[in-house]
VOBA-1610 file (N, C-alpha, C; in pm, whole numbers, padded with zeros to 5 digits, always signed):
BEGIN
Met-02773-02208-01188Met-02817-02238-01052Met-02784-02119-00962Glu-02881-02070-00888Glu-02863-01953-00804Glu-02858-01990-00657Arg-02796-01904-00580Arg-02789-01925-00435Arg-02928-01939-00375Lys-03022-01856-00421Lys-03156-01857-00364Lys-03224-01992-00386Gln-03200-02054-00502Gln-03260-02184-00529Gln-03212-02289-00428Leu-03082-02286-00398Leu-03028-02381-00302Leu-03083-02354-00162Glu-03098-02227-00130Glu-03155-02191+00000Glu-03298-02245+00011Tyr-03375-02230-00096Tyr-03513-02280-00097Tyr-03513-02432-00083Phe-03423-02498-00156Phe-03415-02644-00152Phe-03388-02693-00010Leu-03290-02632+00057Leu-03255-02674+00192Leu-03368-02646+00292Thr-03440-02537+00270Thr-03551-02505+00361Thr-03665-02606+00347Val-03697-02645+00224Val-03801-02745+00202Val-03757-02879+00263Ala-03631-02915+00243Ala-03580-03040+00297Ala-03586-03040+00449Ser-03558-02925+00509Ser-03559-02914+00654Ser-03700-02923+00712His-03797-02858+00644His-03933-02852+00695His-04018-02972+00651Gly-03978-03038+00544Gly-04054-03152+00495Gly-04188-03115+00437Ser-04203-02988+00402Ser-04332-02941+00350Ser-04311-02810+00275Phe-04375-02800+00159Phe-04367-02675+00082Phe-04439-02563+00156Thr-04549-02596+00219Thr-04628-02494+00290Thr-04548-02435+00406Ser-04490-02521+00487Ser-04411-02473+00602Ser-04286-02397+00556Ala-04223-02449+00451Ala-04103-02383+00400Ala-04136-02245+00345Ala-04247-02233+00270Ala-04288-02103+00215Ala-04314-02004+00327His-04378-02053+00436His-04405-01966+00551His-04274-01918+00614Ala-04177-02010+00629Ala-04049-01975+00691Ala-03971-01877+00603Leu-03981-01895+00473Leu-03910-01808+00379Leu-03983-01678+00351Arg-04111-01673+00393Arg-04196-01555+00372Arg-04214-01526+00224Ile-04241-01632+00150Ile-04274-01617+00008Ile-04400-01699-00021Ala-04462-01672-00133Ala-04582-01747-00171Ala-04544-01889-00210Gln-04631-01986-00174Gln-04600-02125-00204Gln-04583-02151-00353Pro-04665-02090-00441Pro-04644-02112-00585Pro-04505-02069-00632Ser-04456-01957-00575Ser-04321-01909-00611Ser-04215-02009-00567Leu-04234-02068-00448Leu-04139-02167-00399Leu-04143-02292-00487Ser-04263-02339-00517Ser-04277-02459-00601Ser-04212-02438-00738Tyr-04230-02318-00796Tyr-04173-02288-00926Tyr-04019-02289-00919Ala-03964-02231-00811Ala-03819-02226-00797Ala-03761-02368-00786Ile-03829-02455-00714Ile-03781-02593-00701Ile-03789-02666-00834Arg-03897-02641-00910Arg-03909-02705-01042Arg-03795-02661-01135Val-03762-02534-01130Val-03651-02484-01211Val-03521-02551-01170Leu-03499-02564-01038Leu-03379-02629-00988Leu-03373-02775-01034Glu-03486-02845-01024Glu-03490-02984-01068Glu-03460-02994-01218Ser-03507-02896-01295Ser-03481-02897-01438Ser-03331-02879-01464Glu-03267-02792-01387Glu-03123-02768-01405Glu-03041-02888-01360Val-03087-02954-01251Val-03016-03073-01202Val-03041-03191-01294Gly-03161-03195-01352Gly-03196-03305-01441Gly-03257-03424-01370Ala-03311-03400-01250Ala-03372-03509-01174Ala-03466-03452-01070Gln-03562-03534-01025Gln-03656-03492-00922Gln-03585-03493-00787Leu-03610-03390-00707Leu-03542-03378-00578Leu-03632-03418-00461Phe-03762-03402-00477Phe-03857-03435-00370Phe-03964-03531-00422Arg-04012-03617-00332Arg-04123-03705-00362Arg-04234-03675-00262Arg-04354-03651-00312Arg-04466-03616-00225Arg-04508-03738-00143Leu-04534-03711-00015Leu-04577-03815+00076Leu-04687-03757+00166Gly-04813-03781+00128Gly-04924-03720+00200Gly-04921-03571+00179Arg-04923-03494+00291Arg-04919-03348+00282Arg-04776-03295+00281Gly-04683-03383+00299Gly-04544-03340+00302Gly-04464-03394+00185Val-04333-03378+00195Val-04242-03428+00091Val-04121-03491+00158Val-04057-03584+00087Val-03931-03643+00132Val-03831-03632+00017Leu-03707-03637+00051Leu-03601-03626-00049Leu-03588-03753-00131Thr-03564-03738-00258Thr-03528-03852-00342Thr-03379-03881-00319Asp-03328-03985-00380Asp-03186-04016-00367Asp-03099-03902-00419Val-03143-03841-00529Val-03068-03727-00583Val-03074-03610-00486Gly-03192-03588-00427Gly-03207-03482-00329Gly-03115-03502-00210Glu-03106-03627-00162Glu-03016-03659-00051Glu-02871-03628-00088Ala-02835-03663-00211Ala-02697-03640-00257Ala-02665-03491-00270Leu-02768-03409-00293Leu-02747-03265-00312Leu-02735-03189-00180Leu-02777-03252-00069Leu-02780-03180+00059Leu-02645-03120+00098Asp-02542-03204+00108Asp-02412-03155+00154Asp-02349-03054+00058Pro-02351-03079-00074Pro-02296-02976-00164Pro-02370-02842-00153Ala-02504-02847-00137Ala-02581-02724-00125Ala-02542-02648+00002Arg-02523-02722+00111Arg-02483-02658+00237Arg-02345-02594+00224Arg-02254-02664+00156Arg-02119-02609+00138Arg-02122-02482+00054Val-02203-02482-00052Val-02213-02365-00138Val-02267-02245-00060Leu-02371-02265+00019Leu-02427-02156+00098Leu-02328-02108+00203His-02251-02203+00258His-02148-02164+00355His-02042-02077+00288Asp-02001-02117+00166Asp-01902-02040+00093Asp-01954-01901+00058Phe-02082-01894+00020Phe-02142-01764-00007Phe-02138-01677+00118Ser-02166-01735+00231Ser-02165-01662+00357Ser-02025-01611+00389Gln-01924-01695+00361Gln-01786-01654+00386Gln-01746-01539+00295Val-01786-01547+00169Val-01755-01439+00074Val-01815-01308+00122Arg-01939-01314+00166Arg-02006-01192+00214Arg-01935-01138+00338Ser-01896-01229+00428Ser-01826-01187+00550Ser-01693-01122+00518Ile-01618-01185+00425Ile-01488-01129+00386Ile-01505-00993+00321Ala-01606-00981+00234Ala-01631-00852+00168Ala-01662-00744+00270Gln-01740-00779+00371Gln-01774-00681+00475Gln-01650-00643+00556Gln-01561-00742+00579Gln-01439-00712+00654Gln-01346-00622+00573Val-01336-00649+00442Val-01250-00566+00357Val-01305-00424+00351Thr-01435-00412+00330Thr-01498-00280+00323Thr-01483-00206+00454Gly-01494-00278+00564Gly-01481-00216+00695Gly-01339-00204+00743Leu-01241-00242+00659Leu-01098-00234+00688Leu-01058-00319+00807Val-01136-00427+00832Val-01095-00524+00932Val-00976-00604+00878Ile-00981-00632+00748Ile-00869-00696+00681Ile-00845-00622+00549Gly-00734-00649+00486Gly-00703-00585+00358Gly-00555-00583+00332Arg-00517-00532+00217Arg-00376-00524+00178Arg-00358-00404+00087Val-00248-00333+00108Val-00215-00218+00025Val-00077-00242-00035Asp-00070-00238-00169Asp+00057-00251-00240Asp+00105-00112-00279Ile+00223-00075-00230Ile+00279+00059-00255Ile+00418+00045-00314Val+00446+00120-00420Val+00581+00127-00475Val+00636+00263-00437Ala+00758+00265-00380Ala+00813+00391-00330Ala+00964+00394-00348Val+01015+00509-00392Val+01160+00526-00397Val+01213+00516-00255Thr+01337+00469-00241Thr+01390+00432-00110Thr+01382+00543-00007Thr+01424+00662-00044Thr+01427+00770+00055Thr+01287+00807+00103Leu+01188+00801+00015Leu+01052+00831+00056Leu+00990+00715+00133Ala+01041+00594+00110Ala+00993+00479+00187Ala+01034+00492+00333Val+01153+00551+00356Val+01200+00574+00492Val+01122+00687+00557Asp+01107+00795+00486Asp+01039+00914+00536Asp+00980+00988+00415Pro+00846+00999+00408Pro+00748+00988+00516Pro+00668+00858+00521Leu+00694+00762+00430Leu+00606+00645+00422Leu+00601+00566+00552Ala+00715+00551+00618Ala+00718+00472+00742Ala+00620+00529+00845Ala+00620+00662+00859Ala+00529+00725+00956Ala+00383+00708+00915Phe+00356+00718+00785Phe+00218+00702+00737Phe+00167+00560+00766Ile+00251+00460+00735Ile+00209+00322+00757Ile+00188+00294+00905Gly+00278+00347+00989Gly+00263+00327+01133Gly+00133+00385+01185Ala+00100+00507+01140Ala-00025+00571+01183Ala-00146+00495+01131Phe-00137+00446+01008Phe-00250+00374+00948Phe-00275+00244+01022Arg-00168+00169+01050Arg-00187+00039+01115Arg-00229+00051+01260Ser-00203+00165+01322Ser-00255+00184+01458Ser-00407+00197+01456Arg-00462+00242+01342Arg-00607+00251+01327Arg-00666+00121+01274Tyr-00596+00061+01178Tyr-00647-00059+01111Tyr-00541-00169+01114Pro-00523-00235+01228Pro-00415-00334+01241Pro-00432-00458+01155Gly-00550-00479+01100Gly-00571-00596+01016Gly-00528-00577+00872Val-00491-00455+00834Val-00451-00426+00697Val-00300-00445+00682Glu-00261-00523+00582Glu-00119-00550+00557Glu-00067-00458+00446Phe+00065-00435+00446Phe+00129-00352+00344Phe+00239-00430+00273Asn+00249-00407+00144Asn+00359-00460+00064Asn+00425-00341-00004Val+00549-00311+00034Val+00620-00195-00021Val+00726-00244-00119Val+00716-00196-00243Val+00805-00238-00352Val+00908-00130-00380Asp+01032-00172-00406Asp+01141-00079-00437Asp+01159-00074-00588Pro+01136+00042-00651Pro+01149+00053-00797Pro+01294+00077-00838Glu+01319+00067-00968Glu+01454+00093-01018Glu+01489+00241-01008Asn+01390+00327-01033Asn+01412+00471-01023Asn+01276+00540-01004Ala+01279+00673-00992Ala+01157+00748-00965Ala+01053+00733-01075Ala+01100+00730-01202Ala+01007+00719-01315Ala+00937+00583-01316Ala+01006+00480-01267Ala+00948+00345-01268Ala+00826+00335-01177Val+00816+00424-01078Val+00700+00425-00989Val+00572+00444-01070Ile+00577+00534-01165Ile+00459+00562-01249Ile+00418+00436-01325Asp+00516+00363-01378Asp+00487+00243-01455Asp+00421+00135-01368Phe+00469+00119-01245Phe+00411+00021-01153Phe+00263+00049-01130Val+00232+00176-01107Val+00093+00213-01077Val+00008+00206-01203Arg+00062+00253-01315Arg-00014+00254-01439Arg-00048+00112-01485Arg+00043+00017-01462Arg+00018-00122-01503Arg-00066-00199-01401Gly-00096-00135-01288Gly-00178-00200-01188Gly-00103-00294-01096Gln+00032-00290-01100Gln+00110-00377-01012Gln+00104-00329-00868Cys+00086-00199-00850Cys+00066-00140-00717Cys-00045-00035-00728Glu-00124-00022-00623Glu-00231+00077-00626Glu-00179+00218-00603Leu-00076+00230-00518Leu-00025+00360-00479Leu+00125+00367-00506Gly+00176+00490-00522Gly+00318+00509-00543Gly+00367+00637-00479Leu+00491+00636-00433Leu+00556+00756-00381Leu+00678+00782-00467Thr+00680+00900-00531Thr+00790+00931-00621Thr+00827+01077-00610Glu+00925+01117-00692Glu+00975+01254-00687Glu+00875+01353-00746His+00876+01473-00694His+00786+01579-00739His+00811+01615-00885Ser+00935+01595-00930Ser+00972+01635-01066Ser+00926+01537-01173Val+00883+01417-01133Val+00841+01315-01229Val+00702+01347-01283Ser+00684+01330-01413Ser+00553+01356-01474Ser+00451+01254-01426Thr+00337+01305-01378Thr+00231+01217-01328Thr+00106+01229-01414Thr+00124+01256-01542Thr+00012+01271-01634Thr-00079+01147-01632Gly-00207+01169-01618Gly-00303+01059-01614Gly-00323+01000-01476Met-00247+01051-01379Met-00257+01001-01241Met-00314+01109-01151Arg-00371+01066-01042Arg-00408+01160-00936Arg-00290+01167-00840Ser-00268+01282-00780Ser-00150+01297-00696Ser-00177+01387-00576Leu-00092+01370-00477Leu-00102+01449-00353Leu+00040+01482-00309Glu+00066+01609-00286Glu+00200+01651-00247Glu+00231+01608-00104Leu+00352+01556-00083Leu+00394+01508+00048Leu+00469+01617+00125Pro+00483+01601+00257Pro+00558+01700+00335Pro+00701+01716+00284Ala+00753+01838+00293Ala+00889+01866+00245Ala+00992+01795+00333Gln+01102+01754+00272Gln+01213+01691+00342Gln+01336+01781+00332Glu+01399+01811+00442Glu+01524+01887+00438Glu+01637+01793+00399Ile+01723+01840+00308Ile+01841+01764+00265Ile+01962+01814+00343Met+02041+01720+00395Met+02156+01756+00477Met+02281+01688+00425Ala+02396+01747+00456Ala+02525+01688+00419Ala+02567+01591+00529Val+02605+01470+00488Val+02650+01368+00583Val+02797+01342+00555Leu+02882+01372+00653Leu+03027+01363+00636Leu+03085+01252+00722Pro+03204+01202+00687Pro+03269+01096+00767Pro+03296+01144+00910Pro+03307+01052+01005Pro+03330+01089+01145Pro+03455+01172+01167Thr+03554+01159+01079Thr+03679+01233+01096Thr+03671+01375+01040Ala+03563+01409+00972Ala+03550+01542+00910Ala+03531+01649+01017Gln+03579+01767+00986Gln+03562+01882+01075Gln+03436+01956+01036Ala+03348+01976+01132Ala+03227+02052+01105Ala+03265+02197+01076Pro+03204+02260+00977Pro+03239+02399+00944Pro+03208+02493+01062Gln+03291+02595+01078Gln+03273+02689+01189Gln+03139+02761+01181Ala+03094+02785+01058Ala+02967+02856+01042Ala+02848+02766+01075Gly+02872+02637+01089Gly+02763+02545+01122Gly+02682+02501+01002Val+02716+02552+00884Val+02646+02514+00761Val+02749+02500+00650Leu+02708+02428+00544Leu+02794+02412+00426Leu+02734+02486+00309Ser+02818+02564+00240Ser+02772+02632+00119Ser+02785+02538+00000Val+02724+02576-00111Val+02735+02496-00233Val+02880+02490-00278Ala+02953+02600-00261Ala+03094+02602-00301Ala+03174+02501-00219Glu+03142+02488-00092Glu+03212+02391-00008Glu+03173+02247-00046Leu+03048+02229-00084Leu+03004+02097-00129Leu+03082+02054-00252Ala+03110+02148-00341Ala+03180+02117-00465Ala+03319+02062-00440Gly+03376+02089-00322Gly+03510+02042-00291Gly+03513+01907-00224Leu+03395+01846-00203Leu+03388+01717-00135Leu+03383+01601-00234Asp+03430+01484-00190Asp+03414+01361-00265Asp+03286+01294-00214Phe+03207+01240-00308Phe+03076+01189-00268Phe+03061+01039-00292Val+02977+00981-00204Val+02929+00844-00219Val+02783+00856-00262Thr+02749+00801-00376Thr+02613+00821-00425Thr+02573+00710-00522Thr+02452+00715-00565Thr+02397+00614-00657Thr+02410+00662-00801Pro+02382+00575-00900Pro+02399+00612-01041Pro+02305+00724-01085Arg+02338+00785-01198Arg+02253+00889-01257Arg+02112+00836-01281Gly+02014+00924-01257Gly+01875+00885-01276Gly+01807+00842-01148Thr+01886+00808-01045Thr+01827+00772-00916Thr+01797+00898-00836Thr+01710+00886-00739Thr+01668+01005-00663Thr+01784+01064-00582Thr+01864+00978-00520Thr+01976+01026-00438Thr+02076+01103-00523Arg+02105+01049-00642Arg+02201+01115-00731Arg+02143+01245-00787Ser+02016+01246-00818Ser+01954+01365-00877Ser+01964+01485-00784Val+01948+01463-00654Val+01961+01573-00558Val+02100+01634-00566Leu+02201+01549-00569Leu+02340+01596-00576Leu+02367+01667-00708Asp+02326+01607-00820Asp+02349+01669-00950Asp+02279+01803-00962Asp+02157+01812-00909Asp+02080+01936-00922Asp+02141+02050-00842Val+02179+02022-00716Val+02230+02130-00631Val+02363+02183-00683Leu+02449+02096-00734Leu+02576+02144-00788Leu+02562+02192-00931Gly+02467+02131-01005Gly+02444+02172-01142Gly+02395+02315-01153Asp+02320+02360-01054Asp+02273+02499-01055Asp+02388+02598-01049Glu+02501+02551-00998Glu+02621+02636-00990Glu+02720+02605-01102Gly+02678+02517-01192Gly+02766+02482-01304Gly+02883+02395-01264Val+02865+02317-01158Val+02974+02234-01107Val+02934+02087-01117Leu+03027+02002-01159Leu+03003+01858-01160Leu+03047+01799-01027Pro+02968+01708-00968Pro+03007+01648-00840Pro+03128+01556-00856Arg+03211+01551-00755Arg+03326+01461-00753Arg+03280+01329-00691Ile+03264+01227-00774Ile+03212+01099-00729Ile+03327+01008-00688Ala+03331+00973-00559Ala+03433+00881-00509Ala+03387+00736-00521Val+03260+00714-00488Val+03203+00579-00495Val+03062+00589-00554Glu+03040+00516-00661Glu+02906+00508-00719Glu+02856+00365-00703Leu+02739+00349-00645Leu+02689+00216-00616Leu+02537+00210-00628Thr+02487+00092-00656Thr+02342+00075-00667Thr+02280+00036-00533His+02362-00010-00440His+02311-00053-00310His+02298+00069-00217Arg+02179+00126-00213Arg+02158+00248-00134Arg+02188+00227+00014Ala+02160+00106+00063Ala+02181+00080+00205Ala+02329+00088+00244Ala+02419+00083+00145Ala+02562+00087+00174Ala+02616+00230+00178Ile+02534+00330+00146Ile+02584+00468+00142Ile+02635+00511+00278Val+02552+00497+00382Val+02593+00542+00515Val+02714+00464+00566Pro+02718+00330+00555Pro+02840+00260+00597Pro+02966+00308+00526Leu+02955+00340+00397Leu+03071+00391+00324Leu+03112+00529+00375Val+03014+00614+00405Val+03046+00745+00461Val+03115+00728+00596Leu+03061+00639+00679Leu+03120+00615+00811Leu+03262+00561+00801Ser+03291+00489+00692Ser+03425+00433+00674Ser+03524+00537+00622Gly+03473+00655+00584Gly+03560+00760+00535Gly+03572+00766+00384Ala+03489+00692+00312Ala+03499+00686+00166Ala+03454+00815+00099Gly+03373+00895+00165Gly+03324+01019+00106Gly+03203+01072+00181Ala+03145+01178+00127Ala+03028+01241+00188Ala+02903+01203+00109Ala+02787+01242+00160Ala+02662+01214+00091Ala+02561+01323+00125Leu+02467+01343+00035Leu+02353+01430+00061Leu+02232+01339+00082Leu+02170+01351+00200Leu+02060+01262+00234Leu+01947+01340+00302Pro+01824+01289+00293Pro+01714+01351+00366Pro+01741+01351+00516Arg+01678+01443+00584Arg+01703+01461+00727Arg+01691+01331+00806Ser+01589+01252+00779Ser+01568+01129+00857Ser+01687+01036+00846Leu+01736+01014+00724Leu+01851+00926+00704Leu+01978+00990+00760Ala+01989+01121+00746Ala+02108+01191+00796Ala+02117+01180+00948Glu+02005+01195+01017Glu+02007+01187+01163Glu+02036+01046+01211Asp+01990+00948+01136Asp+02024+00810+01171Asp+02175+00789+01156Ala+02234+00845+01051Ala+02378+00833+01031Ala+02455+00906+01141Glu+02401+01019+01187Glu+02466+01097+01293Glu+02476+01015+01422Lys+02373+00936+01450Lys+02375+00851+01570Lys+02485+00746+01563Leu+02527+00714+01441Leu+02633+00614+01423Leu+02772+00677+01418Gly+02778+00809+01427Gly+02908+00876+01430Gly+02936+00971+01316Ala+02850+00978+01216Ala+02872+01070+01104Ala+02855+01215+01149Val+02921+01304+01077Val+02905+01449+01101Val+02797+01499+01006Val+02692+01555+01062Val+02578+01601+00981Val+02571+01752+00986Val+02561+01813+00868Val+02563+01959+00858Val+02450+02006+00767Arg+02386+02116+00808Arg+02284+02175+00721Arg+02350+02252+00607Leu+02270+02277+00503Leu+02322+02345+00385Leu+02278+02490+00383Ser+02359+02571+00316Ser+02326+02713+00300Ser+02346+02750+00153Pro+02237+02794+00084Pro+02101+02806+00136Pro+02039+02669+00163Pro+01935+02663+00249Pro+01872+02535+00282Pro+01820+02465+00156Leu+01829+02334+00157Leu+01784+02254+00044Leu+01676+02158+00091Ser+01568+02152+00017Ser+01461+02057+00053Ser+01408+01992-00074Arg+01337+01884-00056Arg+01275+01813-00168Arg+01135+01774-00128Arg+01050+01756-00228Arg+00913+01712-00203Arg+00883+01592-00289Gly+00814+01498-00230Gly+00767+01384-00305Gly+00618+01396-00329Val+00563+01303-00406Val+00419+01302-00429Val+00367+01159-00412Leu+00247+01150-00361Leu+00175+01024-00356Leu+00088+01019-00480Ile+00096+00911-00556Ile+00019+00900-00680Ile-00071+00777-00675Trp-00181+00783-00750Trp-00270+00668-00765Trp-00351+00686-00893Pro-00405+00578-00948Pro-00478+00588-01075Pro-00611+00660-01058Ser-00668+00705-01169Ser-00795+00776-01163Ser-00912+00682-01135Ser-00892+00552-01155Ser-00998+00454-01128Ser-01016+00437-00976Pro-01132+00386-00933Pro-01157+00370-00789Pro-01054+00280-00722Leu-01017+00316-00598Leu-00920+00239-00521Leu-00992+00137-00433Ser-00916+00040-00384Ser-00970-00052-00284Ser-00999+00028-00157Pro-01086-00022-00069Pro-01117+00053+00055Pro-00992+00086+00136Ala-00898-00008+00147Ala-00778+00016+00226Ala-00690+00123+00162Ala-00671+00117+00031Ala-00588+00216-00038Ala-00651+00355-00029Gln-00784+00363-00043Gln-00851+00491-00034Gln-00837+00549+00107Ala-00847+00464+00208Ala-00830+00510+00346Ala-00688+00561+00368Phe-00589+00498+00302Phe-00450+00544+00315Phe-00433+00682+00252Val-00490+00701+00134Val-00485+00833+00069Val-00550+00938+00158Asp-00663+00903+00218Asp-00733+00998+00306Asp-00646+01034+00427Leu-00575+00936+00482Leu-00488+00963+00596Leu-00378+01061+00559Val-00314+01039+00443Val-00206+01129+00399Val-00261+01269+00373Ala-00380+01277+00313Ala-00440+01407+00283Ala-00472+01485+00410Gln-00502+01414+00518Gln-00540+01479+00644Gln-00423+01494+00739Trp-00302+01455+00695Trp-00185+01462+00783Trp-00161+01606+00826Pro-00156+01633+00957Pro-00138+01770+01005Pro-00009+01832+00951Pro-00014+01955+00900Pro+00105+02017+00840Pro+00225+02021+00932Gly+00203+02041+01062Gly+00315+02053+01155Gly+00362+01922+01213Arg+00295+01814+01180Arg+00330+01685+01240Arg+00449+01624+01168Ser+00547+01579+01246Ser+00667+01521+01187Ser+00637+01387+01121Thr+00713+01357+01016Thr+00704+01224+00954Thr+00829+01143+00983His+00918+01199+01066His+01036+01122+01105His+00993+01023+01212Pro+01024+00892+01196Pro+00978+00791+01291Pro+01011+00823+01435Asp+01135+00871+01464Asp+01173+00901+01601Asp+01091+01014+01659Asp+01068+01118+01576Asp+00989+01232+01622Asp+00845+01189+01649Ser+00789+01102+01561Ser+00653+01057+01579Ser+00636+00980+01707Ala+00738+00901+01742Ala+00730+00821+01863Ala+00733+00909+01987Ala+00797+01028+01974Ala+00810+01116+02089Ala+00687+01202+02110Glu+00600+01211+02008Glu+00484+01297+02019Glu+00379+01238+02111
//
């Protein structure tokens, strides 16, 4: 049974005549009559009874009226929803992102996107580690992912994200170095609050000290990333964090110092090679067009 057959049925019922209905539908009367016969064959009963030059509904035809109207209404709703999704009036984007990239730059990207398309919703998933982002996208659990630049993205399409400066975050009682920056040698003498091996936060620390052949002194190792700054503020140790998180910690009383030589990290936006939903594709386009000099720090974006 096709939508067009039901439309023809309702038009004939409304006009009470095949001739008038064919004229309203702008089709030949034989084509209309054939379509109704096919519908009657599928239903298994006669729908119209001829009465002079017109027709009236049989009992079965009367019973079919409301279901046919509901079906056409549902078809109309489906078409309307599809047009809204395509036009980004509504939609949803599922993104998996490592925590630090979810804070910056993802927060700024989502804010800019929703200012253009307020009807589109976002669901941001926190993975176990950077490599897990690839698995989420590959299995189709999320359309987009933000992960570390060092992670293999074989089989995926990717886009490099703006660089993030890494800064040292020290307890409020710490003395800022006279030079205004911390060297790697000075970092090696600090006790750190960080996450387990394999996580993005820990990898930054291991890499910067590993290049000098030094193992980091871990004071507190924890899986709860949100507790890093509170622990630093309590004096438990120092941390290496992206600029956005470091500046937030500074507002709470932490001592924030740049590194010498400067340290930065880059993330990547990844997505599968298959076509994306309209909303996800529009998000990728927004990131690709992000002005190079435009900040992705939420506070800076608000000030622009």
